C-alpha positions in Angstrom: -0.1 -0.1 -0.1 1.3 3.6 -1.0 0.9 6.2 1.9 1.4 9.8 1.7 3.1 11.6 4.5 3.3 15.3 4.9 5.3 16.8 7.8 8.6 15.5 8.7 9.5 17.3 11.7 10.7 16.0 15.2 7.7 13.6 15.4 7.0 13.0 11.6 10.5 12.0 10.6 10.7 9.0 12.9 7.1 8.2 12.4 7.4 8.0 8.6 10.7 5.9 9.0 8.7 3.4 11.1 6.2 3.0 8.3 9.0 2.3 5.8 10.5 -0.3 8.1 7.3 -2.2 8.1 7.3 -2.3 4.3 4.9 0.5 3.3 5.5 2.5 0.1 5.8 6.1 1.2 5.3 9.5 -0.7 6.6 12.5 1.4 6.7 16.1 1.3 8.0 18.8 3.8 9.2 22.4 3.6 12.5 21.6 5.1 14.4 19.8 2.3 16.9 18.1 4.6 14.2 16.2 6.4 12.8 15.1 2.9 16.2 14.0 1.9 16.9 12.0 4.9 13.6 10.1 4.6 14.0 9.6 0.9 17.3 8.1 1.6 15.4 5.5 3.7 13.2 4.6 0.8 10.5 7.1 0.5 9.5 8.9 -2.8 9.7 12.7 -3.1 6.7 14.8 -3.9 6.9 18.5 -4.4 3.6 19.6 -3.1 0.6 18.1 -0.9 -1.4 17.9 -4.1 1.3 15.8 -5.7 1.3 13.5 -2.6 -2.5 13.1 -2.7 -2.5 12.3 -6.3 -0.3 9.2 -5.9 -1.9 7.8 -2.7 -5.2 6.7 -1.2 -4.2 7.4 2.4 -2.5 10.6 3.4 -1.0 11.3 6.8 -0.4 14.7 8.0 1.9 15.7 11.1 2.1 19.5 11.0 2.6 22.3 13.7 -0.9 23.7 14.3 -4.4 24.4 12.9 -3.3 27.1 10.2 -0.8 24.7 8.7 -3.3 21.9 8.6 -5.9 24.2 6.9 -3.2 25.4 4.4 -1.9 21.9 3.5 -5.3 20.2 3.2 -7.5 22.9 1.8 -5.2 25.5 0.4 -3.5 26.1 -3.1 -1.9 22.9 -4.3 -3.3 21.2 -1.2 -4.4 17.7 -0.5 -7.9 18.3 -1.6 -6.8 19.3 -5.1 -5.1 16.0 -5.7 -7.0 13.5 -3.7 -9.5 11.1 -5.3 -13.0 10.5 -3.8 -12.8 7.9 -1.3 -9.2 9.0 -0.1 -8.6 9.1 3.7 -6.6 11.8 5.4 -5.3 10.8 8.9 -4.3 14.2 10.6 -2.1 13.2 13.4 -1.3 16.9 14.3 -2.5 18.4 17.6 -4.8 21.1 16.6 -8.2 22.7 17.7 -11.0 20.2 17.7 -13.1 22.8 15.9 -10.7 23.0 13.0 -10.6 19.3 12.7 -14.4 19.4 12.3 -14.3 22.4 9.9 -11.6 20.6 7.7 -13.5 17.3 7.7 -16.7 18.9 6.7 -14.8 20.5 3.7 -13.3 17.3 2.7 -16.7 15.4 2.9 -17.9 17.6 0.0 -15.5 16.2 -2.2 -15.9 12.7 -1.0 -12.6 12.4 1.1 -12.7 10.9 4.6 -10.8 12.0 7.6 -9.6 10.9 11.0 -8.1 13.3 13.7 -5.4 11.3 15.3 -3.2 13.2 17.5 -0.3 11.4 19.5 1.4 11.5 22.6 4.8 10.4 23.8 7.3 12.9 22.2 10.3 12.1 20.0 11.5 9.0 22.0 8.2 7.0 21.5 8.0 8.4 18.1 11.4 6.7 17.3 10.5 3.4 18.9 7.1 3.3 17.5 5.3 3.2 21.0 3.2 6.5 20.6 -0.4 6.8 22.0 -2.8 7.7 19.4 -6.2 9.2 20.1 -8.6 9.1 17.3 -11.8 10.8 16.2 -13.9 9.8 13.1 -16.0 7.1 11.7 -15.6 3.5 13.0 -15.4 1.9 9.7 -12.6 4.5 8.6 -10.9 3.9 11.9 -10.9 0.2 11.3 -9.5 0.5 7.8 -6.5 2.5 9.0 -6.0 0.8 12.3 -2.9 -1.3 11.2 -1.1 1.7 9.7 -1.5 3.7 12.8 -0.5 0.8 15.0 2.7 0.6 13.1 3.7 3.9 14.7 2.1 3.4 18.0 1.8 1.2 21.1 -1.9 2.1 21.5 -4.6 3.4 19.1 -7.9 4.1 20.5 -11.1 5.6 18.7 -12.6 8.2 21.2 -15.5 9.4 19.3 -16.5 11.3 16.1 -14.4 13.7 14.3 -12.8 16.1 16.7 -12.9 13.7 19.7 -9.2 12.8 19.0 -8.1 16.4 19.6 -10.3 16.8 22.6 -8.7 13.8 24.1 -5.1 15.1 23.3 -6.0 18.4 25.0 -6.9 16.3 28.0 -3.6 14.7 27.8 -1.7 17.8 27.4 -3.4 19.2 30.6 -2.4 16.2 32.6 1.2 16.3 31.1 1.7 20.1 31.9 0.4 19.8 35.6 2.3 16.6 36.2 5.6 18.4 35.1 4.7 21.4 37.3 4.0 19.2 40.3 7.1 17.2 39.8 9.0 20.6 39.5 7.7 21.9 42.8 8.5 18.6 44.7 12.1 18.4 43.5 12.8 22.0 43.8 11.5 21.7 47.5 13.6 18.8 48.1 16.8 20.4 46.8 16.2 23.6 48.7 15.7 21.6 52.0 18.8 19.8 51.5 17.7 16.3 50.4 19.1 14.7 47.2 16.4 14.9 44.5 17.6 11.6 43.1 16.8 9.8 46.4 13.4 11.5 46.6 12.7 10.2 43.0 13.8 6.9 43.8 11.7 6.7 47.0 8.4 7.9 45.6 8.4 6.7 42.1 6.9 3.4 42.9 4.0 4.7 44.9 0.9 6.7 44.2 3.0 9.8 43.1 4.8 7.9 40.4 3.9 8.5 36.8 4.9 8.0 33.3 5.7 11.8 33.1 7.7 11.5 36.4 9.9 8.7 35.0 10.4 10.4 31.7 11.4 13.9 33.0 12.8 13.6 36.4 16.1 11.7 35.3 16.4 14.2 32.4 16.0 17.3 34.7 18.5 16.0 37.1 21.0 15.3 34.4 20.3 19.0 33.0 19.2 17.6 29.7 16.7 19.9 28.2 17.1 19.1 24.6 13.5 19.0 23.0 11.7 15.9 23.2 8.6 18.2 23.1 9.3 22.0 22.9 7.7 24.4 25.4 6.6 26.5 22.4 4.6 23.3 21.3 3.1 22.9 24.6 2.2 26.6 24.8 0.4 25.9 21.4 -1.5 23.1 22.8 -2.4 24.8 25.9 -3.8 27.8 23.9 -5.9 25.3 22.1 -7.0 23.9 25.4 -8.0 27.1 26.8 -9.8 28.3 23.6 -11.8 25.1 23.7 -12.5 25.2 27.5 -13.8 28.7 27.3 -15.8 27.8 24.3 -17.7 25.0 26.3 -17.8 26.9 29.5 -15.1 25.0 31.6 -12.6 27.0 33.9 -9.3 25.6 34.0 -7.3 27.5 36.6 -4.4 25.0 37.1 -3.9 24.8 33.2 -3.9 28.6 33.0 -1.3 28.9 35.8 1.1 26.4 34.0 0.5 28.2 30.9 1.7 31.4 32.3 4.8 29.7 33.7 5.6 28.3 30.3 5.2 31.9 28.7 7.7 33.2 31.2 10.2 30.5 30.2 9.5 31.5 26.5 10.3 35.1 27.4 13.5 34.0 28.9 14.5 32.4 25.7 13.7 28.8 26.6 10.7 28.3 24.1 12.7 25.8 22.0 13.8 23.8 25.0 12.0 20.6 26.4 8.7 21.2 28.5 10.8 19.6 31.2 12.6 23.1 31.5 9.3 24.0 33.4 11.5 23.2 36.4 13.7 26.1 35.7 10.7 28.5 36.5 10.8 27.0 40.1 14.5 26.9 40.3 14.8 30.6 39.4 12.3 31.6 42.1 14.0 29.3 44.8 17.6 30.0 43.8 18.4 26.4 43.6 19.3 23.8 40.9 17.9 20.2 40.8 20.6 17.9 39.9 22.1 14.4 40.9 
């Protein structure tokens, strides 16, 4: 089966490589030529525009930064809609506004094109090893027909409802991740300032109720002072903007999420927007005048 893949960034590049490893024929497109060249060297075919990708494939995956890019790539000039055949399926694995997912899906339906919104969680490490969590919105029969493809890139793939539900689920995920990192940061900064080794605190509590996947993923990196992006603060800010817009639209106050959002904004102002979201700990370290390390 020939699959289109548009968006070869931190997440999209390893995801596309996993598809190639499983034997899928891939047609790829991205605005960054070096990323395209790397994936083409692994066996993919180059296309110059999203329209070209769609004209050669029946299933097109998009992995793009945010809602405007998805709308442009799918519906804009030389976009997917101009090249896709009726019956084609777009799997948008970007993390975008649920309202935009629904808007794009409605436009595609006018041309007989199906869509799933299927954002992912797990960051670059899980994109590389093919164990992402995929949260999907769309029709059951479309989901079933694409399940094996998505499972190639993921440890779990779950249909959570109609179109848009995938991105609502991703927003919930991003709330939990952000608040987990903030909680971890407060705890480890407290330990360090009180003179207790953060590494020993981590080892003591990680197996109890306070333990979490986020804690295990981020605490060791923080203590080793490794802030290279698995998931950038700027991207988490983008997701939390979508969270707050959606929450306000349906009438849900999110005071904890709003507080963490402002912490991330402060780090962005300090020039850390392209660092990993684990850098949230440096907001607390700056206030407490302490550094969390082994």
